[in-house]
C-alpha positions as CSV (number, residue, x, y, z in Angstrom):
1,M,0.1,0.1,0.2
2,A,1.3,3.2,-1.3
3,T,1.8,6.1,1.3
4,N,0.8,9.6,1.1
5,N,4.7,10.4,0.8
6,V,5.2,7.8,-2.1
7,S,2.4,9.1,-4.1
8,S,3.5,12.5,-3.5
9,A,6.9,11.7,-4.7
10,L,5.4,10.3,-8.0
11,V,3.5,13.6,-8.5
12,A,7.3,15.1,-8.0
13,I,8.6,13.0,-10.6
14,T,5.8,13.4,-13.0
15,A,6.3,17.5,-12.7
16,A,10.1,17.3,-13.3
17,T,10.0,15.0,-16.2
18,G,6.7,15.6,-17.7
19,V,5.9,12.0,-17.8
20,Q,2.8,10.5,-15.7
21,V,4.0,8.3,-13.0
22,T,1.1,6.8,-10.8
23,L,1.0,3.8,-8.7
24,D,-2.3,2.2,-9.1
25,V,-3.0,-0.2,-5.9
26,E,0.3,-2.0,-6.0
27,T,1.1,-1.4,-9.8
28,L,3.6,1.3,-11.0
29,K,2.1,2.9,-14.3
30,V,4.3,4.8,-16.5
31,D,2.1,6.8,-19.1
32,G,-0.5,4.4,-18.3
33,R,1.4,1.5,-18.8
34,P,1.9,-1.1,-15.9
35,V,5.5,-1.8,-15.0
36,P,6.1,-5.6,-14.7
37,L,8.3,-5.2,-11.1
38,P,9.0,-8.4,-9.1
39,G,6.8,-9.2,-6.3
40,K,9.2,-7.9,-3.8
41,L,12.0,-5.1,-3.9
42,T,14.1,-6.2,-0.9
43,G,15.6,-9.9,-0.1
44,E,17.4,-12.2,-2.3
45,R,14.8,-13.5,-4.5
46,A,16.1,-15.0,-7.7
47,D,13.4,-13.1,-10.0
48,L,14.6,-9.6,-8.1
49,F,18.7,-10.5,-9.1
50,G,17.7,-11.9,-12.6
51,I,19.4,-15.0,-12.0
52,E,18.5,-17.0,-14.7
53,G,21.4,-17.7,-17.0
54,L,24.1,-16.6,-14.6
55,L,23.7,-19.2,-11.9
56,P,21.3,-21.8,-10.7
57,T,20.7,-19.9,-7.7
58,V,21.5,-16.7,-5.5
59,P,24.7,-18.1,-3.8
60,R,25.5,-17.4,0.3
61,A,29.0,-18.3,1.5
62,D,29.6,-21.4,2.9
63,D,32.3,-24.4,3.0
64,R,33.8,-25.0,-0.5
65,D,34.3,-28.7,0.7
66,K,30.5,-29.3,0.5
67,L,30.2,-28.6,-3.2
68,L,30.6,-31.9,-4.4
69,W,29.0,-33.4,-1.4
70,R,25.7,-32.1,-2.4
71,V,25.9,-32.9,-6.1
72,I,26.6,-36.7,-5.0
73,A,23.5,-36.3,-2.5
74,E,21.1,-35.2,-4.9
75,A,21.9,-38.0,-7.1
76,S,20.6,-40.8,-4.7
77,P,18.5,-43.1,-6.3
78,L,16.7,-44.0,-3.0
79,D,14.9,-42.2,0.1
80,E,15.6,-44.6,2.9
81,G,14.9,-42.2,5.6
82,E,17.1,-39.8,7.5
83,P,20.9,-39.8,7.0
84,L,23.5,-40.5,9.6
85,K,25.0,-37.3,11.1
86,D,29.0,-37.1,10.6
87,R,29.4,-35.5,14.2
88,V,28.7,-38.8,15.3
89,L,31.0,-40.9,13.4
90,E,33.8,-38.2,14.2
91,A,33.3,-38.6,17.7
92,D,33.0,-42.7,17.4
93,L,35.6,-43.3,14.9
94,T,38.4,-44.8,17.3
95,E,35.9,-46.9,19.4
96,R,34.1,-48.3,16.0
97,L,37.5,-49.4,14.5
98,G,38.0,-52.0,16.9
99,L,41.9,-52.0,16.6
100,G,43.0,-52.2,19.9
101,A,43.1,-48.6,22.3
102,E,46.5,-47.6,20.7
103,A,46.2,-49.0,16.9
104,S,42.8,-47.3,16.8
105,R,43.6,-43.9,17.8
106,A,46.5,-43.7,15.4
107,A,44.4,-45.4,12.6
108,A,41.5,-42.6,13.5
109,A,43.7,-40.1,13.5
110,A,44.9,-41.1,9.8
111,L,41.5,-41.7,8.8
112,M,40.6,-38.2,10.1
113,D,43.0,-36.5,7.8
114,R,41.9,-38.6,4.6
115,F,38.1,-38.5,4.9
116,F,37.6,-35.2,6.8
117,N,38.7,-31.6,6.2
118,R,41.5,-29.8,8.4
119,K,38.7,-26.8,9.3
120,P,37.6,-26.0,12.9
121,L,34.5,-27.7,12.5
122,R,35.7,-30.9,10.2
123,A,33.4,-31.8,7.7
124,L,33.0,-35.1,6.4
125,L,34.6,-35.4,2.8
126,P,32.8,-37.3,-0.5
127,V,35.9,-39.2,-0.9
128,H,33.5,-42.2,-1.5
129,A,30.1,-41.6,-2.9
130,S,28.5,-44.0,-0.5
131,L,29.2,-41.0,2.3
132,P,27.2,-38.3,0.9
133,L,24.3,-41.3,-0.1
134,N,24.2,-42.2,3.6
135,Y,25.5,-39.2,5.8
136,G,24.5,-35.7,6.4
137,H,26.8,-32.7,7.6
138,T,25.6,-31.3,11.1
139,S,26.7,-28.3,13.4
140,R,29.0,-28.5,16.3
141,A,25.7,-29.3,18.5
142,G,24.9,-32.0,16.4
143,K,21.8,-30.3,14.3
144,W,21.7,-30.6,10.7
145,S,23.6,-28.0,8.4
146,R,21.6,-26.1,5.8
147,Y,24.1,-25.5,2.8
148,R,23.9,-21.8,1.2
149,M,26.3,-21.9,-1.3
150,F,24.8,-24.0,-4.3
151,N,22.5,-27.0,-4.4
152,G,23.4,-30.0,-6.2
153,G,21.9,-28.7,-9.5
154,I,25.6,-26.5,-9.9
155,V,27.5,-29.4,-11.8
156,P,24.2,-29.6,-14.2
157,F,23.9,-26.1,-14.9
158,L,28.1,-25.9,-15.6
159,L,27.4,-28.7,-18.0
160,W,24.7,-27.1,-19.9
161,D,25.2,-28.0,-23.7
162,A,23.8,-25.3,-25.8
163,S,23.9,-27.1,-29.0
164,E,21.8,-29.7,-27.6
165,G,19.6,-27.8,-25.5
166,K,20.0,-30.1,-22.3
167,V,22.3,-31.0,-19.6
168,A,25.6,-32.9,-21.1
169,A,24.8,-36.4,-19.4
170,E,28.1,-38.0,-20.0
171,P,30.3,-35.8,-17.9
172,V,28.0,-36.2,-15.0
173,E,27.7,-40.0,-15.5
174,E,31.5,-40.0,-15.6
175,L,32.0,-37.8,-12.4
176,L,29.5,-40.0,-10.4
177,S,31.1,-43.3,-11.4
178,V,34.5,-41.8,-10.3
179,T,33.4,-40.9,-6.8
180,A,31.9,-44.3,-6.7
181,D,34.3,-46.6,-7.6
182,S,36.0,-48.3,-5.0
183,D,39.3,-49.9,-6.9
184,Q,41.4,-47.0,-5.4
185,L,40.8,-47.4,-1.7
186,T,42.9,-48.9,0.5
187,S,42.2,-51.4,3.2
188,L,42.2,-48.8,5.7
189,D,39.9,-46.7,3.8
190,R,37.7,-49.9,3.5
191,R,37.8,-50.4,7.1
192,F,36.5,-46.9,7.7
193,L,33.7,-47.4,5.1
194,D,32.9,-50.5,6.3
195,V,32.5,-49.2,10.0
196,A,30.7,-45.8,8.7
197,L,28.0,-47.8,6.9
198,R,27.2,-50.3,9.5
199,D,23.7,-48.7,10.2
200,A,23.5,-46.8,7.1
201,P,19.8,-46.3,5.3
202,A,21.4,-47.0,1.8
203,R,24.6,-49.0,2.3
204,E,23.9,-50.3,-1.6
205,A,23.3,-47.0,-3.1
206,V,24.9,-45.7,-6.1
207,P,24.7,-42.2,-7.4
208,D,22.3,-41.9,-10.5
209,A,23.3,-39.3,-13.1
210,A,19.9,-39.4,-14.6
211,M,18.2,-38.5,-11.2
212,L,20.5,-35.6,-10.8
213,I,19.6,-34.3,-14.1
214,N,16.1,-34.7,-14.0
215,R,15.7,-32.5,-10.7
216,Y,16.9,-29.4,-12.9
217,E,17.1,-29.9,-16.4
218,D,13.3,-28.7,-17.2
219,E,14.0,-25.6,-15.0
220,F,17.2,-24.9,-16.6
221,K,15.5,-25.2,-20.0
222,G,12.9,-22.9,-19.2
223,D,15.1,-20.2,-17.5
224,L,17.4,-20.1,-20.2
225,E,14.8,-19.9,-23.2
226,R,13.5,-17.0,-21.2
227,V,16.4,-15.1,-21.3
228,G,18.2,-16.2,-24.8
229,G,20.6,-18.6,-23.4
230,A,23.0,-19.1,-21.0
231,F,25.5,-16.3,-19.8
232,C,28.7,-16.8,-21.5
233,Q,28.3,-20.5,-22.9
234,P,31.8,-20.5,-24.3
235,S,33.0,-20.5,-20.2
236,L,30.5,-23.5,-19.6
237,D,31.9,-25.4,-22.6
238,L,35.7,-24.7,-21.1
239,F,34.3,-26.1,-17.8
240,R,32.8,-29.5,-19.4
241,R,36.5,-29.8,-21.1
242,D,38.0,-29.1,-17.6
243,L,36.0,-31.8,-15.9
244,Q,36.8,-34.3,-18.3
245,T,40.3,-33.4,-18.2
246,V,40.4,-34.0,-14.5
247,L,38.5,-36.9,-14.5
248,G,40.9,-38.3,-17.0
249,T,43.7,-37.3,-14.6
250,D,45.7,-40.4,-13.0
251,L,45.1,-39.4,-9.2
252,P,44.8,-41.1,-6.1
253,R,41.5,-41.0,-4.7
254,P,41.6,-38.2,-2.1
255,D,43.6,-36.1,-4.6
256,M,40.8,-36.7,-7.0
257,I,38.4,-35.3,-5.1
258,Q,40.4,-32.4,-4.0
259,W,40.9,-31.3,-7.8
260,L,37.2,-31.7,-8.7
261,T,36.6,-29.5,-5.7
262,L,39.3,-26.9,-6.9
263,L,38.1,-27.3,-10.2
264,L,34.5,-26.3,-9.3
265,S,35.8,-23.5,-7.1
266,L,38.2,-22.1,-9.8
267,H,35.1,-22.0,-12.4
268,L,32.7,-20.5,-9.9
269,T,35.2,-18.0,-8.8
270,V,35.9,-16.6,-12.4
271,R,32.1,-16.8,-13.5
272,L,31.6,-14.7,-10.4
273,Y,34.0,-12.3,-11.7
274,R,33.1,-12.5,-15.1
275,I,29.5,-11.5,-14.3
276,A,30.6,-8.4,-12.3
277,V,33.0,-7.2,-14.9
278,V,30.9,-7.7,-18.0
279,K,27.4,-6.7,-16.4
280,G,29.0,-4.0,-14.4
281,G,30.6,-2.7,-17.5
282,E,27.1,-3.1,-19.6
283,L,25.3,-1.2,-16.6
284,D,27.8,1.7,-16.6
285,A,27.2,1.9,-20.6
286,A,23.4,2.2,-20.1
287,V,23.8,4.7,-17.4
288,A,26.2,6.9,-19.5
289,A,23.5,6.4,-22.4
290,A,20.8,7.4,-19.9
291,G,22.7,10.9,-19.3
292,Q,24.1,11.1,-22.6
293,L,27.6,11.0,-21.5
294,E,30.5,9.1,-22.6
295,A,30.8,5.7,-21.7
296,P,33.8,4.7,-19.4
297,A,36.5,2.9,-21.0
298,G,36.3,-1.1,-21.1
299,T,32.3,-1.1,-21.4
300,G,32.0,-2.8,-24.6
301,R,29.8,-5.5,-25.7
302,C,31.3,-8.9,-24.7
303,P,32.0,-11.0,-27.6
304,C,30.4,-14.1,-26.1
305,S,27.2,-12.0,-26.3
306,S,27.7,-10.8,-29.7
307,G,27.6,-14.1,-31.5
308,G,31.2,-15.0,-30.4
309,E,31.8,-18.8,-31.3
310,G,33.7,-21.1,-29.6
311,M,36.0,-20.8,-26.3
312,E,38.3,-18.7,-28.3
313,C,36.2,-15.7,-27.9
314,L,37.3,-15.9,-23.8
315,Q,40.8,-14.4,-25.0
316,A,38.5,-11.3,-25.9
317,C,36.3,-11.0,-23.1
318,P,36.8,-8.2,-20.6
319,L,37.8,-10.0,-17.8
320,A,40.8,-11.7,-19.9
321,G,44.0,-10.6,-18.1
322,L,42.4,-8.7,-15.4
323,L,43.1,-10.8,-12.6
324,R,46.9,-10.1,-12.5
325,F,48.5,-12.3,-10.0
326,R,52.0,-13.3,-8.6
327,T,53.3,-16.7,-8.2
328,G,53.2,-18.1,-4.2
329,S,56.7,-19.0,-3.0
330,G,56.0,-20.2,0.3
331,R,57.5,-17.4,2.3
332,Y,56.5,-13.8,3.1
333,R,56.9,-10.9,0.5
334,P,55.3,-7.6,1.0
335,V,52.9,-6.3,-1.4
336,S,51.7,-2.7,-2.0
337,T,49.0,-1.0,-4.2
338,R,51.5,-0.5,-7.1
339,D,51.8,-4.0,-7.3
340,G,49.6,-5.5,-10.0
341,C,48.4,-8.3,-8.1
342,R,47.0,-5.9,-5.6
343,S,45.8,-3.2,-7.9
344,A,43.7,-5.8,-9.7
345,Y,42.0,-7.3,-6.6
346,I,41.0,-3.7,-5.7
347,E,39.4,-3.3,-9.0
348,V,38.0,-6.6,-9.7
349,D,37.2,-8.3,-6.1
350,Q,36.7,-5.2,-3.8
351,R,34.8,-2.8,-6.6
352,R,33.2,-4.8,-9.6
353,L,32.6,-8.0,-7.1
354,L,31.2,-6.4,-4.2
355,D,28.8,-4.2,-6.5
356,M,27.8,-7.2,-8.3
357,P,24.4,-7.7,-6.5
358,A,23.5,-4.1,-6.8
359,T,24.3,-4.2,-10.5
360,L,22.0,-7.6,-11.1
361,V,18.9,-6.0,-9.0
362,T,19.5,-2.9,-10.9
363,A,19.8,-4.3,-14.2
364,T,16.4,-6.4,-13.6
365,L,14.3,-3.1,-12.6
366,A,15.7,-1.2,-15.4
367,S,14.7,-3.9,-17.9
368,R,11.2,-4.0,-16.2
369,A,10.9,-0.5,-16.9
370,W,12.1,-1.2,-20.1
371,E,9.7,-3.7,-21.2
372,A,7.0,-1.6,-20.1
373,L,8.0,1.1,-22.6
374,G,8.1,-1.2,-25.4
375,G,11.9,-3.0,-24.9
376,G,10.2,-6.0,-26.2
377,D,12.5,-9.6,-26.1
378,A,15.5,-7.7,-25.6
379,A,14.4,-6.1,-22.3
380,R,13.1,-9.7,-21.0
381,R,16.5,-11.0,-21.6
382,R,17.7,-8.1,-19.5
383,D,20.2,-6.9,-22.2
384,L,21.6,-4.0,-21.2
385,S,23.9,-3.4,-24.3
386,A,20.6,-3.2,-26.2
387,L,19.0,-0.8,-23.3
388,A,22.1,1.3,-23.9
389,T,21.9,1.6,-27.8
390,A,18.2,2.1,-27.3
391,L,18.5,5.2,-24.7
392,N,21.4,6.7,-27.1
393,T,19.0,6.9,-30.0
394,D,15.8,7.4,-28.5
395,P,15.1,10.9,-26.7
396,A,11.6,9.9,-25.8
397,L,12.2,6.7,-24.4
398,R,15.3,8.4,-22.2
399,R,12.8,10.5,-20.6
400,A,10.0,8.1,-20.1
401,H,13.0,5.3,-18.7
402,G,14.4,8.0,-16.6
403,A,11.1,8.7,-15.1
404,A,10.3,5.1,-14.6
405,C,13.8,4.3,-13.0
406,A,13.3,7.4,-10.6
407,A,10.0,6.3,-9.7
408,I,11.3,2.6,-8.9
409,A,13.8,4.3,-6.6
410,V,11.2,5.7,-4.7
411,L,9.5,2.5,-4.2
412,H,12.4,0.4,-3.7
413,H,13.7,3.0,-0.9
414,D,10.4,3.0,0.5
415,A,10.3,-0.8,0.5
416,W,13.5,-1.2,2.6
417,H,12.4,1.3,5.0
418,K,9.1,-0.4,5.5
419,G,7.1,3.0,4.5
420,T,8.6,5.2,7.2
421,P,10.5,7.6,4.5
422,T,9.7,11.3,4.4
423,L,8.7,13.1,1.1
424,D,12.2,15.0,1.5
425,E,13.9,11.6,1.7
426,L,12.2,10.1,-1.2
427,E,12.5,13.4,-3.1
428,S,16.2,13.3,-2.8
429,V,16.2,9.4,-3.9
430,A,14.1,10.5,-7.0
431,R,16.4,13.5,-7.6
432,T,17.6,13.5,-11.3
433,G,19.5,16.2,-13.7
434,A,22.1,16.5,-16.4
435,N,24.8,13.8,-15.2
436,R,22.1,12.0,-12.8
437,P,19.7,10.2,-15.2
438,G,17.0,8.2,-13.6
439,L,18.8,5.0,-14.2
440,H,21.8,6.4,-12.1
441,A,19.1,7.2,-9.3
442,L,17.9,3.9,-9.4
443,R,21.1,2.3,-9.0
444,D,22.3,4.6,-6.3
445,D,19.7,3.9,-4.0
446,V,19.8,0.0,-4.4
447,R,23.7,0.3,-3.7
448,K,22.7,2.4,-0.5
449,M,20.2,0.2,0.7
450,R,22.4,-3.2,0.2
451,R,25.6,-1.7,1.4
452,R,25.5,-4.1,4.4
453,D,24.7,-7.0,2.4
454,L,26.4,-6.7,-0.5
455,R,29.7,-8.9,0.0
456,H,27.2,-11.7,1.2
457,Q,26.4,-12.2,-2.2
458,S,29.7,-11.8,-4.0
459,R,32.9,-11.2,-1.8
460,D,32.2,-13.7,1.0
461,I,31.3,-16.3,-1.8
462,V,34.9,-16.0,-3.5
463,N,36.6,-16.0,-0.1
464,Q,35.4,-19.2,0.7
465,L,36.3,-20.9,-2.8
466,M,39.8,-18.8,-3.0
467,L,41.1,-17.3,-0.3
468,D,43.7,-19.4,1.4
469,A,42.8,-19.0,5.1
470,N,39.5,-20.4,4.2
471,V,40.2,-23.1,2.1
472,A,42.4,-24.5,4.5
473,G,44.9,-26.7,2.5
474,P,46.1,-26.3,-1.1
475,G,44.3,-24.7,-4.1
476,A,44.2,-20.9,-3.5
477,L,44.0,-17.8,-5.7
478,I,43.7,-15.1,-3.1
479,T,46.0,-14.3,0.1
480,R,46.5,-11.7,2.6
481,N,49.1,-9.5,4.0
482,G,47.4,-8.2,7.0
483,T,44.0,-6.6,5.9
484,H,45.7,-6.4,2.2
485,G,44.3,-8.8,0.0
486,F,46.0,-9.7,-3.8
487,Y,46.0,-12.6,-6.3
488,E,48.9,-15.1,-5.7
489,I,48.6,-18.7,-7.2
490,D,49.6,-21.5,-5.2
491,E,51.4,-24.5,-6.2
492,Q,48.4,-26.9,-6.2
493,L,46.4,-24.4,-8.5
494,L,49.4,-23.8,-10.5
495,V,49.6,-27.6,-11.3
496,M,46.2,-28.1,-12.1
497,L,46.3,-25.0,-14.3
498,V,49.1,-26.8,-16.0
499,R,46.8,-29.9,-16.5
500,L,43.9,-28.0,-17.8
501,I,45.8,-25.9,-20.5
502,C,48.3,-28.3,-21.8
503,Q,46.4,-31.3,-21.4
504,D,48.5,-33.8,-22.9
505,R,50.5,-31.5,-25.1
506,Q,53.8,-29.7,-24.5
507,L,52.7,-25.9,-25.1
508,P,55.1,-22.9,-25.7
509,Y,55.4,-20.8,-22.7
510,E,53.6,-17.9,-24.2
511,A,50.8,-20.2,-25.5
512,F,50.3,-21.3,-21.7
513,L,50.1,-17.6,-20.8
514,K,47.3,-17.1,-23.4
515,G,45.9,-20.2,-22.1
516,L,45.7,-18.4,-18.7
517,R,43.8,-15.6,-20.0
518,A,40.5,-18.0,-20.2
519,Y,40.4,-18.0,-16.7
520,G,40.9,-14.3,-16.7
521,L,44.6,-15.1,-15.4
522,A,47.7,-13.0,-16.3
523,P,51.2,-12.5,-14.5
524,Q,51.3,-9.0,-13.0
525,D,54.3,-7.9,-15.0
526,D,57.3,-8.8,-17.2
527,Q,59.5,-9.9,-13.9
528,E,56.5,-12.1,-12.9
529,R,56.4,-13.8,-16.1
530,E,60.2,-15.0,-15.3
531,S,59.1,-15.8,-11.7
532,L,56.2,-17.9,-12.9
533,A,58.2,-19.6,-15.6
534,D,61.0,-20.5,-12.7
535,A,58.1,-22.0,-10.6
536,L,57.1,-24.3,-13.3
537,E,60.8,-25.3,-14.0
538,R,61.0,-25.9,-10.3
539,L,58.1,-28.4,-10.4
540,G,59.1,-30.0,-13.2
541,L,56.6,-28.6,-15.2
542,L,58.7,-26.5,-17.9
543,A,61.7,-27.2,-20.0
544,R,63.9,-24.9,-21.4
545,Y,66.0,-25.7,-24.6
546,S,67.9,-22.5,-24.6
547,D,67.4,-18.9,-22.8
548,A,65.0,-17.7,-25.2
549,G,61.5,-17.4,-24.2
550,E,60.2,-19.3,-27.4
551,A,62.2,-22.3,-26.6
552,S,60.6,-22.9,-23.2
553,F,57.8,-25.3,-23.2
554,V,55.1,-26.2,-20.5
555,H,53.8,-29.3,-20.0
556,Y,52.1,-31.5,-17.5
557,A,54.1,-34.1,-15.6
């Protein structure tokens, strides 16, 4: 229900712009045309974030070690009742082993390192598929834990095959088959599984790829049809290739699970950065067009969205090479804002990624306004580049869209404050001018209202996926000196990147560096290029046939 202050603020917008904006019960109308706004202007609903095509759900930060667990658990072919609790197994493991007091303690310690992670609240790992099919994660108090990052649909989503219009089933089947295979288990591993599954509800169950895919495929297909396909399909194709590469790598079982978790973490991190950079740049261009201002540098249309074909177009993505890093040395090295690894982190993580939730909400609301004004399929797809073009070329649309965005900003502000803002406050929110079009006013209010929550759907997630202090083990892209975050690739991630880029080939060093760009990565400067080559050589992953760079080849040992 609109307050008097909201109605008065809309009257002021009408007077200032000459565009009639009214609120008919709960429906905003612009020159008599209803604007199809989301049901709520607050919270984290998928329709408000416009998440279709970008991600399967609106994520929150949580333990990355549980990503693969959810995938396997949701592939269960059976519903045999409540799962067992991991905290109970952790507490009783020594006693259950039955090897004698001293031997059981030693064996339990070794098995804890193998089957549980090393975080303060240890989580059971999906070293074998029977564990996620029979156990659930619990809190320190023994209550069931709700995983908030992604559901099991994250792997089918990342494996969407646009050419077939469905989830690529074969990699899902292969992934689940690898996790259910028992050939590489040691006798102690088998002893652990025997005692862990003694009272299990589905001891003989194996994960079923069809069960997992069928949970989500129709939903994904409908979402993607509405928005014209997945955001950056070439990056999804890259994930499919990378997953098949990892599954084809000869690794001990714990290392395989660790690599699969790291692969998911890498691709999710890069996808979040790609969304933040590309969509943020597109919104900047639309705001500039709305105010008839020069668009900021680097806001051009993404080649993948312009019909760019194949993974090669990732080399021209706005993210390519933005994640400038240094190579971890295992010892302390100072860092300053002059270093590329630090300045890149400030620009991409602290600015673009932090702003991503506000960017997505603003894009949704601005697109709904454009849809009411005749934006058609492009508006329904939330095509911000098309919106920028339309605003640049149509003065009447600029005026009407600006009024609509100013009105939405009023409703948005009022919703966040539950009907308590004063008229002066609402008029300030809706204020427009030569350098402040209505779209700018809307983005400004979305940012301000969400400033306390922005990190929860952005930086907190990446920190759980790739910050060394949180992953509590190898495989990190971000580290900190005190409070200063920066990009630094550790040895585990570097080895995996060599495997992903080189596969079974020897690549010239320059070709390897080009391959890194598909993941947004690049050494921070020429000196770091040499340091990276030295690190690869030390790990046995680079062979120099002369001092010339063109005679250096990278390969997976």
